[in-house]
N, C-alpha and C positions, 0 to 999 in steps of 0.2 A: 504494499499499500504506499502511496506517495502523498496521501491527503494531509499528513502531519507536516509535510515539507512544502507542498504546493497546493494552492487553493484556486481552482478554476471558478470564476465568478459569473461570467456571462458569455453566451454564445449567440452571435448573430449569423444565421445560416440562410443562404439563398440556395434552394434546391430545384432542380429541373428533372422531373421524371420523364422517361422516354418509353412509352408503352410498346413501341415497335421493336426496340432492342431489349426491352425489359431491363433497363438500366437507370441509373440516376447519376447526376453530376451536379456540381455547384461550387460555391465559394463560402468559406468560413472565416469568421473573425472571432477569436477567443480572447477574452480578457482574463488574466490570471495574476496571482500574487505568489512570489517565491518567499516562503516564510523562513526557511532554513537552507543552508548550503546543500546542493544536490547536483550530481553529475549528469544525470539523464532524466528527462521528463517524458512520460509515455502517454499516448492517446490510443485507445483501442480502435482498430480499424481492420476489418477482415477483407482481405483480397481487394484492396483499393489501390488506385494510382494517384500520385500527388505531383503537383507542379506549383511553382511560384511560392515556395515556402519562405516566409519572412517573419522575423521577430523584431518588434519595435522598428518596423519599416526598413529593416536591413535583411537582404537575402541570406539564408543560413543553409548549411549542410544538414542533412537528415538521413536517417536509416529507415527503410521500409521493410519490415520483416514479413509482410503479408498478414500479420496479426496485430501489429502495433506500428504507429508512427513514433519514432524515437528522436528526440531533440536533445542536443548536447552542447549547443553554443548559442550565444546571442542574448540569453536572458540574464537578468540581474535580480538582486534581492529587492523586494517591493513589487510595484505594479509593472506588468508587461502586457504587450498585445501580440498575438499570433495570427497570421493570415496565411491562407493557402487555398488552392483549388483542388478538387478531387473528382474522381469518377469511380463507379463500381457497378458490377452486375451481380446483385445479391442472390445467393442461392436459397436464402430464407429471410424471414422477418419483413421484407418488403415484397408484396405479392401483386401480380397483375392477373386479373381474371376477366373473361368476357371480351367482346369486341364491339366496335362501333358505339352506338348509344348505350349498349349494355356493359361497357367497360367499367371495371372498378379497380382502383389501386388502393391498397391499405397496408398498414403496418401492424405488427404485433411484437412488441419488445420483450415481453415475458421474462423479466428478471435481469437478463444481461446480454440481449442479442441486438440491441439497437445499433451496435458497432458494425453490423453487416451493411447498413445503408447510410449511417451518419457517423462520422468520426467522433467518438464520444468516450464514455467511461463505463466499463462493466462493473466497477466498484460502486455499489449503491450508496456508499458513504460520501461520494463526491456529488454534491448537489449544485446545480447550475441554473441560472435563469436562461431559458431557451427561447429565443425569438426566431420564428420560422417565416421566411418569405418563400413563396412557391410560384413558379411560372408554369402555367398549363393552359390547355384549350379552354376558352371562356364558355363553351357550351356545357361544361361540367361544373359541379359544385366542388370546391376545395375546402377541406376542414383541417384545422390543426389546433394545438393547445392555445389557450388564452383568448384574448380579445382580438377580434378582427378590426384592425385599425384603418385599413384602406385596401382598395383594389383598383388597378388601372389597366386598361386595355392598351395593346401596342398600337392601336389606331389613334391613341390619345397622346401622341408625341413621346412615347416611351423610348428608352434607349435600346430596346431589343427589337428584333425584326421577326414578326411571325405572320406577315401578310394579313393583319387584322384579326387573326384567330386566337391570339394569346392574351392572357391576363396575368397580372402580377398581384398576388395576394400577400398581405402582411398580417401576421398574427403575433401578438405580444403577450408575454407572461410578466407577472409582477414579482413572483417569488421563486426561489430556486427549488429544483426537484431532481430526483435521480434520472439518469439518462433513459432508463427503460420505459419511463412514462411518456416520452416524446412520441407523438402520434401524427400520422398523416392519413387522410382518407379522401379519395376522389371518386366521384360517380354522379349518376343522375338520381338524387335522393328526393323522396317526398318529405314535406315539412308539415309539422303541426305546431301551432302556437297556443300556449295556455299561460295562465298566471296563477301562482299559488295563492293561498288565503292570505299570506303575509305580503303579497304584492310582488313577489319575485317572478320575473318573466321566464318562461320555459319554452325552448324552441326544440 
C-alpha cells in the first residue's frame, strides 16, 4: 500500500468509448500529494497504452508493466499534478452489448476491477474525487457518478470533430470515493421522475 506515503486527491478524466472497436481512450489529470519520501508511485492499469506522461507539466519517464503505470521521477513532496493519455481494450469491467439503437455500454467495478478501463486504484483505501467527462454519440443517454454539470454538442463550436453527432458530457463529484465505485452507463434509457415526501427529486 502506498496510501500512507501518497494521497491521490482528484481525478479529472475525459473518456471516449468506441463501440466499434470495443475500446476506450482518453486523457487524465490526477492531483496528488506526496506525504513521505517514496521511490515509485503506482497506478493500477490493466493492459493499457500510455502517451504524453507529465508530472507538474514536465514530461517524465515511466514503466508500463501491463498491470501498473509506475512513476519514478518528477514528483516532489507536497502537491503534484500528473497528466497522460491512455487507451485500452478491456476484457472485463467495461462491456459493450447490442447494436444500433439497442447499444448499451456499462461498467461494473466490483471491488477492484475499474483499472481495466480507467487508470485508477485497486486499493479501496485510496479515495479520490472522480470527475468524468465523456464524449459519445448524442443520440444516446450518458450517465456517470455525480452531478451532470453540462453537455455540449460538437455542432456547438466544440473542439472535437464528430460531424455533428457527438456530445461532451461533464459529471462532477463533491466527495472522494474508492475507484471501484466509478461508473459509466450509455444507452437508450426510459426515464421516470418522482419526488419523495421530503421533496427530494428522483429520476
